[in-house]
C-alpha positions as CSV (number, residue, x, y, z in Angstrom):
1,X,63.0,79.0,132.3
2,X,61.0,82.1,131.7
3,X,57.6,80.7,132.6
4,X,54.5,82.5,133.5
5,X,51.6,80.9,135.2
6,X,49.3,78.9,132.9
7,X,45.6,79.7,133.5
8,X,43.7,76.9,135.3
9,X,40.6,75.3,134.0
10,X,38.3,78.0,135.0
11,X,40.6,81.0,134.4
12,X,42.3,80.9,137.8
13,X,46.0,81.3,137.7
14,X,48.4,78.8,139.2
15,X,50.6,80.2,141.9
16,X,53.8,81.6,140.5
17,X,56.9,80.3,142.3
18,X,59.7,82.8,142.6
19,X,63.0,81.7,140.9
20,X,64.9,81.9,144.1
21,X,62.3,79.8,145.9
22,X,62.4,77.2,143.1
23,X,66.2,77.0,143.4
24,X,65.8,76.3,147.1
25,X,63.2,73.6,146.5
26,X,65.5,72.0,143.8
27,X,68.5,72.1,146.1
28,X,66.5,70.5,148.9
29,X,65.8,67.6,146.5
30,X,69.4,67.4,145.5
31,X,68.8,68.7,142.0
32,X,71.2,70.8,140.0
33,X,70.8,72.4,136.6
34,X,72.5,70.5,133.8
35,X,72.4,72.0,130.4
36,X,73.2,69.9,127.3
37,X,72.8,70.4,123.6
38,X,70.8,67.6,121.9
39,X,69.7,66.9,118.4
40,X,66.1,68.2,117.8
41,X,64.9,64.8,116.8
42,X,66.0,63.3,120.1
43,X,64.4,66.2,122.0
44,X,61.1,65.6,120.2
45,X,61.3,61.9,121.1
46,X,61.9,62.8,124.8
47,X,58.9,65.2,124.8
48,X,56.7,62.6,123.1
49,X,57.7,60.0,125.6
50,X,57.1,62.3,128.6
51,X,53.7,63.2,127.2
52,X,52.8,59.5,126.7
53,X,53.7,58.7,130.2
54,X,52.2,61.8,131.7
55,X,55.3,62.8,133.5
56,X,57.8,65.7,133.1
57,X,60.8,65.9,130.8
58,X,63.1,65.8,133.8
59,X,61.7,62.5,135.0
60,X,62.0,60.8,131.6
61,X,65.5,62.1,131.0
62,X,66.6,60.9,134.5
63,X,65.1,57.5,133.9
64,X,66.8,57.1,130.5
65,X,70.1,58.2,131.8
66,X,70.0,55.8,134.7
67,X,69.1,52.9,132.3
68,X,71.9,53.9,129.9
69,X,74.5,54.1,132.7
70,X,73.4,50.7,134.1
71,X,73.5,49.1,130.7
72,X,77.2,50.1,130.3
């Protein structure tokens, strides 16, 4: 969660979003924090899949959880 802005392509900095503001944005989207402990191999697979698809880790995890629940 401790993130600083990553320099843009030409050394410009991305706007830093205040944590309180980010929480408000997440709440407006109906998102809540959900911490779990996962095996490091599984986490590596999730990161790899997210990178391959060009999406965030949250999106991949959400998609896989939905598929798993539907399959049950």
